C-alpha positions as CSV (number, residue, x, y, z in Angstrom):
1,M,0.1,0.0,0.1
2,K,1.4,3.2,-1.0
3,G,1.4,6.2,1.5
4,V,0.5,4.1,4.5
5,L,2.9,3.6,7.6
6,F,2.6,0.6,9.6
7,L,4.0,0.8,13.2
8,C,4.7,-2.1,15.4
9,T,1.4,-3.3,17.1
10,T,2.8,-3.0,20.6
11,L,3.1,0.8,21.5
12,F,5.1,2.3,24.4
13,D,3.4,2.0,27.8
14,S,4.6,4.8,30.0
15,S,4.0,2.6,33.0
16,E,6.5,0.1,31.7
17,N,9.9,0.0,33.4
18,M,12.3,1.2,30.6
19,A,16.2,0.5,30.8
20,F,17.0,3.8,29.1
21,K,14.9,6.7,30.2
22,R,15.6,10.1,28.3
23,I,16.2,12.6,31.3
24,S,17.2,15.7,29.1
25,G,17.9,16.8,25.7
26,Q,15.8,16.8,22.7
27,S,13.7,13.9,21.5
28,N,14.3,12.7,17.8
29,L,11.6,10.3,17.2
30,I,12.0,8.2,14.0
31,T,10.4,4.9,12.5
32,F,12.9,2.4,11.6
33,P,12.2,-1.2,10.5
34,K,12.8,-3.9,13.0
35,T,14.6,-7.3,12.4
36,A,11.8,-9.8,12.0
37,S,11.1,-12.7,14.6
38,V,13.1,-10.8,17.4
39,A,11.7,-9.7,20.7
40,Y,12.8,-6.5,22.3
41,A,12.1,-4.8,25.5
42,A,10.8,-1.1,25.7
43,G,13.8,0.9,26.3
44,S,16.4,-1.2,24.6
45,A,19.5,0.3,22.9
46,V,19.3,-0.6,19.2
47,E,21.8,-0.4,16.2
48,I,21.4,-0.6,12.5
49,T,22.5,-3.8,10.5
50,S,23.8,-3.9,7.1
51,T,20.7,-5.3,5.8
52,G,18.9,-1.9,7.0
53,F,17.1,-3.1,10.1
54,F,17.6,-2.4,13.8
55,I,18.9,-5.1,16.1
56,A,19.7,-5.0,19.9
57,L,22.9,-3.1,20.6
58,A,25.8,-5.5,21.2
59,T,29.0,-4.9,23.5
60,T,31.1,-4.5,20.6
61,S,28.9,-2.1,18.6
62,P,30.5,0.9,17.3
63,S,27.4,3.2,17.1
64,V,24.0,3.5,18.6
65,L,20.8,4.1,16.5
66,G,18.7,5.0,19.6
67,I,16.6,3.7,22.1
68,L,13.2,1.7,21.2
69,Q,10.3,3.2,22.5
70,Q,7.9,0.3,22.4
71,K,7.9,-3.5,23.4
72,I,8.1,-6.1,20.7
73,S,7.0,-9.6,21.8
74,S,6.5,-13.1,20.1
75,T,2.8,-12.6,20.4
76,D,2.6,-9.4,18.3
77,G,0.6,-10.0,14.9
78,D,3.6,-8.5,13.1
79,Y,6.5,-10.2,15.0
80,A,7.5,-12.0,11.8
81,N,7.7,-8.9,9.8
82,N,10.0,-6.0,9.2
83,T,7.7,-3.6,10.5
84,P,8.9,0.1,11.3
85,C,8.9,0.9,15.0
86,L,9.4,4.1,17.0
87,I,13.1,4.9,18.1
88,D,14.2,7.8,20.1
89,C,17.6,8.9,18.6
90,G,17.9,11.9,21.0
91,D,20.5,14.7,20.2
92,A,24.0,15.5,21.2
93,N,22.9,16.8,24.4
94,T,20.5,13.9,25.5
95,V,21.1,12.4,28.9
96,W,19.8,9.0,29.5
97,E,19.1,7.3,32.8
98,V,20.3,3.9,32.5
99,D,20.5,0.8,34.7
100,V,24.1,-0.3,35.4
101,A,25.2,-4.1,35.9
102,N,28.3,-5.2,37.6
103,G,29.7,-7.9,35.5
104,G,32.0,-9.4,37.6
105,A,34.0,-6.0,38.2
106,A,36.0,-5.8,41.5
107,T,34.9,-2.2,41.7
108,P,31.2,-1.6,41.8
109,F,29.7,1.2,39.8
110,A,30.2,4.3,41.8
111,V,30.3,8.3,41.6
112,T,33.9,7.9,40.6
113,D,32.8,6.6,37.4
114,I,31.6,10.1,36.2
115,G,33.7,10.8,33.0
116,Q,34.5,7.1,32.3
117,F,33.3,5.4,29.0
118,F,31.2,2.2,28.9
119,K,30.1,-0.7,26.8
120,M,26.4,-2.4,26.9
121,G,26.1,-5.4,29.2
122,G,24.9,-8.9,28.6
123,T,21.5,-7.3,27.1
124,A,20.7,-4.3,25.2
125,S,19.1,-2.8,28.4
126,V,22.1,-2.4,31.0
127,I,25.5,-0.9,30.8
128,D,28.3,-3.1,32.3
129,C,30.5,-1.6,34.7
130,N,33.3,-3.8,34.3
131,T,33.9,-2.4,30.8
132,R,35.0,1.3,32.2
133,S,37.6,3.2,30.5
134,S,38.9,6.6,31.2
135,T,41.0,6.5,27.8
136,A,38.6,6.8,25.2
137,G,41.0,7.4,22.4
138,A,40.7,7.4,18.7
139,G,39.5,3.7,18.6
140,F,37.1,3.7,21.6
141,T,33.9,3.5,19.3
142,A,35.5,0.4,17.5
143,Q,35.7,-1.2,21.1
144,G,31.9,-0.6,21.9
145,L,32.7,2.2,24.5
146,V,29.9,4.4,23.2
147,F,28.4,5.6,26.5
148,L,29.8,8.4,28.6
149,C,28.9,8.5,32.3
150,V,27.9,12.1,33.3
151,G,26.0,11.4,36.5
152,F,25.7,8.9,39.4
153,I,22.5,7.6,41.0
154,A,23.0,4.3,42.6
155,A,25.9,1.9,43.1
156,T,25.9,-1.8,41.7
157,T,25.2,-4.4,44.4
158,T,25.0,-7.7,42.7
159,V,28.4,-9.1,41.3
160,S,29.1,-11.3,38.2
161,D,25.8,-10.3,36.6
162,T,26.1,-8.6,33.3
163,S,22.2,-8.7,32.7
164,T,20.7,-7.2,35.7
165,G,21.0,-3.6,36.6
166,S,21.3,-3.2,40.4
167,G,23.0,0.3,39.8
168,K,21.8,3.4,38.0
169,G,23.6,6.3,36.2
170,L,23.3,9.1,33.7
171,F,24.9,8.6,30.4
172,K,25.3,10.4,27.0
173,I,25.6,8.3,23.8
174,M,29.0,9.3,22.3
175,S,28.5,7.5,19.0
176,S,25.3,8.1,17.3
177,A,24.5,5.8,14.1
178,L,22.6,9.1,12.5
179,V,26.2,10.8,12.7
180,R,28.4,7.8,12.2
181,P,26.9,4.8,10.2
182,S,27.5,1.2,11.7
183,S,30.2,-0.9,10.5
184,T,28.3,-4.0,11.2
């Protein structure tokens, strides 16, 4: 059908617990086709594939497309389709409140992590504090260090867990796919 836009059937529910929440900055909502037959939590960080669809952000991803604004589940009527979905790409000043996991780090996420760069954790909904680096350098995005901590909310309490965020911090996305296309 020409001129008709279909969106994922499960729209964002503001009461749902989202891992990434925009705290400040301008929203930049776009629609982008999802990879078919993949479930996502609302608030997941996503990236662009070489085939033109979005997928969950991996720990080594060099750039972030944005934050998915809706839940996609296997019971959705369009689950097996490449349906366009709503993604908030934010802007250069956007700050996100994000859950932080402690992937076996001897040092939990703490206020001293402000100014450090981080990667995604075991899922596209948490940042792993075990990946902290203060030396971003030229190749930091190629290593997946795409999140800059700009604020501290709560320390991590669970050790050796990369998928459950017991800590919380404020982060900026330092490598946007809208500015720098993904190499994946």
